[in-house]
N, C-alpha and C positions, 0 to 999 in steps of 0.2 A: 325171404325176410327172416331175420333172427331178432328176438327180443327177450331180454332178461330184466325183469322188473322187481323193484323192492328187495334188492339183495341186502341182507343185514349181516355185517361182519364187524361187530363193535370192537374187537380186539386188534384189528389191523390198523396200521398207521395211515394207509391210504387204500381205498377200495372203491369199485364202482357200485353205486346204488342202483343205477339203471344203465343198460347198454342196448342199443338197437342198431341194426344194419338194414337199410332198405325199407324203412318204415313209411307206410302210406300216410303222409302227414295231413292231419285235419287242423281246424282252427283251434288255437289255444289262447286263452286270456288269463293272465296271472296278475291281478291288480296289486297283489302283495309280494310278487316275485316267487322265486323258488328257494327253498331252504338250503340248497347246496349249489356249488359252482356247477353251471350247466353249459355244456358244449353242444351246439346245434349246428349241423352242417348239411348243405344241399348235396344230395346224391344224384337226383335227376330233377329236371324242371327248374323252377325258381319260386321263391317265396318272399314275402314281405314281413319285416319285423318292425314293430313300433317300440322304441325304448328311449328313455331319457330325452324325450322331445324330438327325437329323430325318426325318420322313416327310411329304412334301409332294405335294399333288395339283395337277397342272397342268391347269386347265380351258382352254376354247377361248381362244386369243390369249395365254394366260399363257406366260411364258418364263423361263428361268433361265440365267445366265451362270456357268459353272463355271471356277474357276481351275485352272491346270495341276497335275497330279499329286494332285488331291484325290479320294480313293476315293469311288465312287458307283455306284449301280445304278438302273435304271428299267424299268418294266414296266406292263402294263395287262391287265385281265381282259376288256376289250371292244375294239372296233375303235379304234385310236389312230393318227392320222395326224399327222406332225410336219414341221416345217421346222427345219433345223439348219445351223450354220456353225461351222467351226473357223478361228481366226485365227492366222496365223504371219507371220514376217518380223522384221526388226531392231526395228521400233517396239514390238513386244509386250514387250520388256524394260523399257519405261517404264510399262507398264500398272499395276503395283502402286502407283506414285507417283500415277498419274492416277485410279485407281479406289479404292485402299485395299488392305488386306491380307486382306480377307475371303475365305473359302473358296468362297462362291457369292453371287450377287446375284439375288434373286427379283423379277421384275417382273410385276405383274398387268395384264392387258388391254394388252399391248404390240403392238397391231395395226399401229401405225405402222412397227415394225421389219419386219413381214411385207411391207409395200409395198416397202421398200428391198431386202429379200432377193429378191423376185420380179424386181426390176429387175436385180440382180446376176446372177441365174441366166439371165435373158434375154440379158444381155451376154456371158456365157460361151458360151451356145448360139450366139450370132451371131459369136463369135470376134472381139470388138472388141479394140483394142490393150491390152496389159498395163497401160499407164499408166492407162487408163480403169478397168480392173478394180480396180487399186489404189486409185483415187480413190473408187470406189463402196464398196469395203470399208472405207475410212477413214470414209466418211459413215455407215456402219452403226455402226461403233465409237463415233463421236461421238454418234449418237442414243442408244445404250445408255448411254454415260457421262452424258449430260445427264439421262436418266431416272433413273439410279441416284442421282445427286447430289440431284435433286429429292426422291426418296423418302427419302433420308437426312435431308434438312432436315426433312421432315414427321415423321419418327420422333423427331428430337431435340427437337422442340417438343411439340405435343400431336398424337397420331396421329389423322388424319382417320377412320380405321377405328373408333377408340375412340368418337369423337363420334357417328358414324353408328350404331354398335351400341347405344350408350346411348339415342339418340333412338328407335331401333327398338323397344327394350324398353319405353321410357316410353309409346310409342304403341300397343303391342300386348300389354301384360302381361295383358289380359283374354282373350287368345286363346292357342292352343297355340303356344309359342315353343320352338324347338329350336336347338341349336348348329349342327347339320348344315345346317339351312335358312338360318340367318344367314350361315354361312361361304360357302355357295353364292351367296347374294345379294350378298355383298361381295367375292367372288372371292378368298378367302383360305382357307387350311387351318384346320380346327377348332382345331388345336394353336396356330397363330399367333394366331388370334382370342382364345383364352383367355389366352394369354401377354401380349399387348399390352393387353388389357382389364384384367387383374389388375395390370399394372405401373402403369396410370394411375388406376384406380378403387380398387384395394386389395383387391377381391374378384373372384371369377370372374363371368362373365355370368349363370350360373345362380343364384349367390348374390344377385346384384343383382336378378334377376327376383323371387326369393322375398321379398327386402326390400321391393321395390316393391308386391308383392301384399299383404303384411301391412299396410303403411302405408296403402294404399287401403282395405283392409278395415276398419281402425280408423276411418277417416273415415266410411265408410258405416254403421258400427255406431252412431255417435253422431249422425249427421245424418239418418238414416232409421230411426226407432224401430220402425216397423211392418214393416220388411224381415225376413224369416226368415233364419236362419243359412245355410240351404241356398241361398237366393237371393243372399246376399252372396258366398258361396263361388263361385257361378257367375259373378257379375259381375267377380270378380278373376281369372278364368281357371282355377278349380279345380273340377272336376266331382265329385271325391270329397270329400264333406262330412267324413267321418271323418278323412281325411288333412289337410284344412284345419284342423279343430279341433285335431288333434295338433300341427301345425306352428305354429299361433297360440299354443298353450300353451307351446311350446318357446321362442318369441320373447318372449312377454309374461308368462309365469308364471301365466297364468289362461286360462280358456276364452273364446271370443268373447262368450258370454252373460254370463259373470262380468265381463268388461271393460265391457260396456254397462251392467250393473247398478251397478258401482262408479262409472262416469262420472256416471250420473244421480243416484245417491245423493250424490255429492260436489257436484254442481251444486245439488241441492235444499237441501243443508246451508248453502249460501252465498246462497240466495235471500232 
């Protein structure tokens, strides 16, 4: 573990006030926020941060840049090791224009920032000149800004997470699909996944999953006349036949067997 705290370099345009690598993270509660831009990143384990009305899980390599004086708290019920950096100096007064006015910026899988942080910590340990420390700090800010801007562009068009989540459901609807597992696979919080999916698709991931299962069940009912209702339920990922029939009736206003009968009666009438 390396930690450098309360560094004061008032004559530098940008400089780290604190830097830590491999910090054994404890519970932190800042009802009035931090006075500087604060970067917090998971190195090992995972932690939870509460900020701006959201509850966010930071998995390995995930990081969050918190704007000054934004109330927040973070904690973990397991071992949580973090890397962090606070940015100070005259240049930080321009950050809102360069980054935007958001209260925080969440970056998933930001391992490239870790590499720069380690380099900065090594430089502080070796007591390299202040000018070089300032340059390394600015390099980290530039990395963060570029990643934030790229993420922003992705959200303003069609979220890659939405496409991946939709593809995942389309490919795995016949198996057990949970929001928890999907959010872990895509390195986002369940709340964020539900929010962005609903914004783009119009329904929640769970509702989309049910829609897909019923749609596939209808295809099987009419294309495989000999399949039992229980077999069709299993093929679309529903082990409980009674629940499948109840759900189908809710969607189609008839049972699966009635649906099949109506289909074949209609087809025979036109033969």
